[in-house]
C-alpha positions in Angstrom: -7.7 -11.1 -15.7 -7.7 -10.6 -11.6 -4.7 -12.2 -10.2 -4.8 -11.2 -6.9 -7.2 -9.5 -3.7 -7.1 -7.3 -1.4 -9.8 -7.4 1.4 -11.6 -4.1 1.9 -10.2 -2.1 4.9 -7.1 -5.3 5.0 -9.1 -7.6 6.9 -7.7 -11.1 8.0 -8.4 -13.5 5.4 -6.9 -17.0 5.0 -4.1 -17.6 2.9 -5.5 -21.3 1.8 -9.0 -20.0 1.1 -7.4 -17.1 -1.4 -5.4 -19.8 -3.1 -8.7 -22.2 -3.3 -10.1 -19.4 -5.1 -7.7 -19.0 -8.0 -5.3 -15.9 -6.6 -2.0 -15.9 -7.0 -1.7 -13.2 -4.7 -3.0 -11.5 -1.2 -2.0 -7.7 -0.6 -4.4 -7.5 2.9 -1.9 -7.5 5.2 -0.4 -4.8 6.8 2.3 -5.3 8.8 1.7 -2.4 11.9 0.1 -2.1 14.8 -3.1 1.0 14.8 -5.0 0.5 18.0 -8.5 -1.0 17.4 -7.5 -1.9 13.7 -4.6 -3.9 13.2 -1.8 -5.6 15.2 0.1 -7.2 12.3 3.8 -6.5 14.2 4.8 -10.4 13.9 4.0 -10.4 10.0 7.0 -9.6 7.6 7.4 -6.4 6.0 8.8 -8.1 3.1 6.7 -10.5 0.9 6.1 -14.4 1.4 5.6 -17.3 -0.4 2.7 -19.0 1.9 2.0 -22.6 1.0 1.9 -21.3 -2.4 0.0 -18.0 -2.2 2.4 -14.6 -2.3 2.0 -12.5 0.1 2.3 -9.2 -0.4 2.3 -6.6 3.0 1.5 -2.8 2.3 4.5 -0.5 2.7 5.4 0.8 6.1 8.7 2.1 7.4 11.7 0.9 9.4 9.9 1.4 12.7 6.3 0.0 10.9 4.3 2.9 10.9 2.0 2.6 7.9 2.9 4.5 4.9 -0.7 4.0 3.3 -3.5 6.4 2.1 -3.9 8.5 5.2 -0.5 9.0 5.6 0.3 10.0 2.1 -2.4 12.7 2.4 -0.9 13.9 5.6 2.7 13.9 6.2 4.6 16.4 4.4 5.2 15.1 0.9 9.3 15.1 1.8 8.8 13.0 4.7 6.5 10.5 3.0 9.4 10.4 0.2 11.8 9.5 3.1 10.2 6.8 5.3 9.4 5.2 1.5 12.7 5.6 0.4 14.3 4.3 3.6 11.8 1.4 3.0 12.6 0.8 0.0 16.0 0.4 0.5 15.6 -2.1 2.8 12.9 -4.7 2.0 13.7 -3.6 -2.1 10.0 -2.3 -3.0 6.9 -1.0 -1.6 3.8 -1.6 -1.7 1.2 1.1 -2.0 -2.8 1.6 -2.1 -5.4 4.8 -3.1 -9.1 4.6 -3.4 -10.5 5.6 -6.2 -12.9 7.9 -3.9 -10.0 9.5 -2.3 -9.6 11.6 -6.0 -12.8 12.9 -5.0 -13.4 16.7 -3.8 -14.6 15.9 -0.1 -13.1 19.4 0.9 -16.7 20.9 -1.1 -19.3 18.0 0.5 -19.0 19.2 4.4 -22.6 17.1 4.4 -19.9 14.0 4.2 -18.7 14.5 8.0 -15.6 13.2 7.4 -12.8 14.1 9.8 -10.2 16.5 8.7 -7.2 13.8 8.2 -9.3 12.0 5.3 -10.3 14.9 3.4 -6.4 16.4 3.5 -5.5 16.2 0.1 -8.4 14.9 -1.5 -10.2 15.7 -4.8 -7.6 17.7 -7.2 -5.3 18.2 -4.5 -4.7 14.6 -4.1 -3.6 14.0 -7.8 -1.2 17.2 -7.8 0.4 15.6 -5.1 0.4 12.0 -6.7 1.7 13.1 -10.0 4.6 15.2 -7.8 5.6 11.9 -5.7 6.1 9.9 -9.0 7.9 12.5 -10.9 10.0 12.5 -7.7 10.1 8.8 -7.2 10.7 8.8 -10.8 13.9 11.6 -11.0 15.4 9.2 -8.1 15.5 6.0 -10.3 12.5 4.0 -8.3 10.0 1.7 -11.2 6.9 1.5 -10.7 5.7 -1.8 -11.6 2.0 -3.8 -11.1 1.2 -6.4 -8.7 1.3 -9.2 -11.5 4.1 -7.9 -12.8 5.5 -7.8 -9.3 4.5 -11.4 -8.4 5.7 -12.8 -12.1 9.1 -11.7 -11.2 9.2 -12.8 -7.7 8.5 -16.6 -9.8 11.3 -16.1 -12.0 13.8 -15.2 -9.0 12.6 -17.9 -7.2 12.5 -21.2 -10.1 
């Protein structure tokens, strides 16, 4: 059962409409500022309930640097982990996103004319990087759960 929504390109969507469509949560919020894309510095970094709909913002650092797929591809992994661990310590969790196409060998296809920052660590390199990341986070005793489990836990904690 699909219980949540993440809009393509994290486009803004009405919480009321998401709830009317039958979803329990919306993860389309990126609480950062990226010129020409997002200006969501007013949005909380931590999940919140908006009229019965859980809003689960994407992970950002304490200074709202986005800890999204591009930063995972391009930052040194130690730095990404450092920023993420500080974020988790501050708000209690981190919502991370990856696209299926990121695991395709983009570097092998110059005809796609994608910038280096998108092709960097794609395909098998991304799979290996993600594997190292998950193993390191588990060594640090960081749990991994689905959004459904996360929302269920929040509902129990607030009842």
